[in-house]
C-alpha positions in Angstrom: 102.8 92.4 60.1 99.4 92.7 61.6 98.0 90.1 64.0 94.5 90.5 65.5 93.1 88.5 68.4 89.7 89.2 70.0 89.7 92.8 68.6 93.3 93.5 69.8 95.7 94.6 67.0 99.4 93.7 67.4 101.8 95.3 65.0 105.2 93.8 64.6 108.2 96.1 64.9 108.2 98.8 62.2 111.4 100.5 60.9 112.0 103.5 58.7 111.9 103.2 54.9 115.1 105.4 54.6 117.7 104.0 57.0 120.0 106.8 56.2 117.7 109.5 57.6 118.3 111.1 61.0 116.4 109.9 64.1 113.5 112.3 63.8 112.9 111.5 60.1 113.2 107.8 60.8 110.7 108.2 63.7 108.2 110.1 61.4 108.6 107.3 58.8 107.9 104.6 61.3 104.9 106.4 62.7 103.5 106.9 59.1 103.9 103.1 58.5 102.1 102.5 61.8 99.3 104.8 60.8 98.8 102.9 57.5 98.8 99.5 59.3 96.4 100.7 61.9 94.0 102.0 59.2 94.3 98.7 57.4 93.4 96.9 60.7 90.4 99.2 61.2 91.8 101.5 63.9 93.8 104.6 64.6 96.5 105.9 67.0 93.6 107.0 69.3 93.1 103.4 70.2 96.7 102.5 71.3 97.1 100.3 74.4 100.9 100.0 74.4 104.0 100.7 72.5 107.6 99.4 72.7 110.2 101.6 71.2 113.7 100.3 70.5 116.5 102.9 70.0 120.0 102.1 68.8 121.4 104.9 71.0 119.0 105.9 73.8 121.4 108.5 75.3 121.5 110.6 72.1 118.3 109.7 70.3 115.6 109.5 73.1 114.9 113.3 73.2 114.6 113.9 69.4 112.5 110.7 69.0 110.3 111.6 71.9 109.6 115.0 70.4 108.2 113.4 67.2 106.4 110.7 69.2 104.7 113.3 71.4 103.5 115.3 68.4 102.0 112.0 66.9 100.2 110.7 70.0 96.8 112.4 70.5 96.5 114.6 73.7 95.3 112.5 76.6 95.6 109.2 74.8 99.2 108.2 75.3 99.5 104.4 75.7 101.6 102.5 78.2 105.1 102.7 76.7 108.5 101.1 77.1 111.6 102.6 75.5 114.8 100.5 75.5 118.2 100.6 73.8 118.7 97.7 71.5 121.0 96.4 68.8 119.2 96.8 65.5 118.9 94.3 62.6 120.9 96.8 60.4 123.4 99.3 61.9 121.7 102.3 60.0 118.4 101.8 61.7 118.0 104.1 64.7 114.4 103.3 65.9 111.9 100.4 65.7 108.4 100.6 67.2 105.9 97.8 67.9 102.3 98.7 68.8 99.2 97.1 70.5 95.9 98.7 69.8 92.2 98.0 69.9 90.2 97.7 66.7 87.4 100.3 66.5 83.9 98.9 67.0 81.8 98.9 63.9 
């Protein structure tokens, strides 16, 4: 879901399309969904303000998730970020990400 208020885009938590994938593939899937939603809202991952990342198993999944995340975030444009361990809506889900970004000026 996309909510916009005063040019600020809020994306609800996004999860992977294939819940049976490993943490890196789930993270790639989530970030692809986020890219599509940001484009729909008129912005990109270069305009991120903050991100909240929920991991089912932070001890085992943080490093591989973070590798994918770091490759996705443009150099020098990393948003404020929180990463927490959480019980997921379905046990197969390993990662969920919510985003706040600024809409690009037209």
